[in-house]
N, C-alpha and C positions, 0 to 999 in steps of 0.2 A: 543763194544756200548760203546756213546761218554755220559760226566756225564752231564749234564746239569749244565750251573755253581750257583755258592749259595756261602752266605757274607763269610768268612774265619770262623767266629762262629761255620758255620754248620760244619767244615772239621774236621777228627782228626789230631793230632797234625804234624801227617807226612805229612797232605794232605796239613794243613794251610801252612809250612814251606818249600814246591817245591810251593804252589801259590806265596810269596812273591818271591820266584828266577825269579820269573816270568813262571812256568810251567801252568798258566792259560792262556800263550798268549800274545798278548802284539800289538800293534800296535803304527807303527811309523805314524804320522801326520806332517804337515806345513798346514792342514788348515786354511783361516782363516774365511771362507766365512760360515761356518756352527758351529751351537751345536755339540759337539762331546758328547755321549752318551753312559755311562756303558750296557755292554752286560743283557741281561735280568739278573735279579735275582743277577746283580753282581754291583761291584764299583769299580771306578777308585784308587788303591789301592797306587799306588806309579808313578807319572811324571818324568822318567830322561833327561833334559834338553840339547839333544844334541847341536844346535844351541841356541846363546843369545833368555830366550822367553819372552814376556808382556800378561795379559793374559785381555781378556774385560770381560771376566764371567768362574768363578770362583767359583760353588756350591757343598757346604759340603752337606755331604748323613742329613737330620736334626734330626732323633732323637738322633744325637749327639754330638753335638755340641756345645760343654763348652759355657756359662753363655745363651745362645741361646735355644732361639727356634728353630733355622736352618733356615735353607734358603739357598739364594747363597749370596754371599757375595756385601754391596754395595761397588763398585766400587768407586763409585763419594763423597762417605762424609767421615767426624767423620772420619780422622785418619787411618782407615782401606781399605783405594785404595791399590789394584796390577798392576791397569791399568798404572801407572808409574813407575815401580819397572821391572830392566831392572833383571829376574834369570837367572843369568851367564850356559852359561855350564859347564857343568862338573857335578852340581849338580843331586840330587833326592827328590822329595816332598812327605814325605810319607802323611799321611793320609785317607781322606773315601770321596769324590767327588761322586756326580753322574752322571755329566756332565762341560765340560770347553765348550769356547770359544778363542782359540790363535786372540791376535790381530800382533803377531810375532812371528816368531823363527821355531825350529822343536824340537819334543819331542817326546820319546818314556811312551804309558800310557798303564802300566798292570795292566787289574781285577782283580777283588777276590775275 
């Protein structure tokens, strides 16, 4: 029987290490028309860039966002915009995101 997805902090050490290596599954997407939400009980822990990517939305998990109350990164003001940043193919972005929307490109998203 498959386990329900849960945050990495609820796994054993071995399970958490496996999850960070893709054992919790993955999603390959180039969808620019929809928000891509993490599975229930999980967040996206790694975004591997396959083709150069720009984001319309990149929403950090609210209770862990350093220096803020959390929420969506404002893509249009105060120098923290990622809508004009091209993340090149071959890199992996690590963090804890609840959802994202691509403006362009292709990624593999890993839940954890």
